[in-house]
N, C-alpha and C positions, 0 to 999 in steps of 0.2 A: 294774850287771851288765855294761853295755857297756864301761865303762872298766876294770873288773876283768879282763875277758877280752882286753884289748889293742885294743879298738876305740875310736873317737872319735865323739862326738856332733857332727854338723855343724850341725843346726838342730832346734829343738823348738818346735812351734806348738800352742797350745791353742785349738782352734776354739770350744770351749765347749759349752753345752747346746743340743742340737738334737732335734727330733722325729724318731723313727725312721720309715723308709719303711713298715714294718709292725711290729706288736707282736711282741716276743720274750718269751714267757711273760707276765708281768704288767707288763712295762716298755713304755712308749710313747715314752720319750725317753732320751737318753744324752749323756754328755760325750765329745766327740771330741778326739783328740790325733793329731798327725802328728810322727813322730820320724825325721829323716834322719840316718843314721850310716854310718860306714865301718868295715868289718871286714876283717881280714887273711885270714880263711878262713871256710868255711861252718859250722864247729863252733859259732861264736857264734850263728848263726841257729837251729840246732837247740836249743841251750840256752834261747834266748829263747822260742821257740815252745812248748817244753815247760813253761816257767814260766808263760806266758800261758794255756796250756790248763788248768793246775792252779789258776790264780787265779779264784776264784768271782766276783770283782767285775767281771771282763771278760765282756761279752756276746759280742763278736765282735772279731776282729783280722784284719789283712791284711798280709802281708809281700810286698814286691815288690823286684825287682832292677832298678836303674836303669843304663842304659848311659851312655856318656860324654855323649851328647846330652841325656839326661834330667837328669844332674847339672848340666850347663852351663845348661840352661833354668831349673832351680830357683834356681841362683845368680844368674842375670840377673834373675829375678822378684824375689828378695829385694833386689837392688841397685836396683830401680826401672827397669830398662831395658825391661821388658815391662809 
């Protein structure tokens, strides 16, 4: 969906199965993913959030906007500088 809308995936990290801080319905654990991507405009964000809301397999999601310092920090962390 990201590539089809003109965005690029910078980094994909599968944190794996973890216990939730509190139960959501009957679920006590979940698989965590972190996807860092770049998009040319906010229309992609709206489409992605709509798709995530409609997907019954997703319990929760969080979309954040990184400033230039956050992007640099994440790159340095991946490169092992931090």
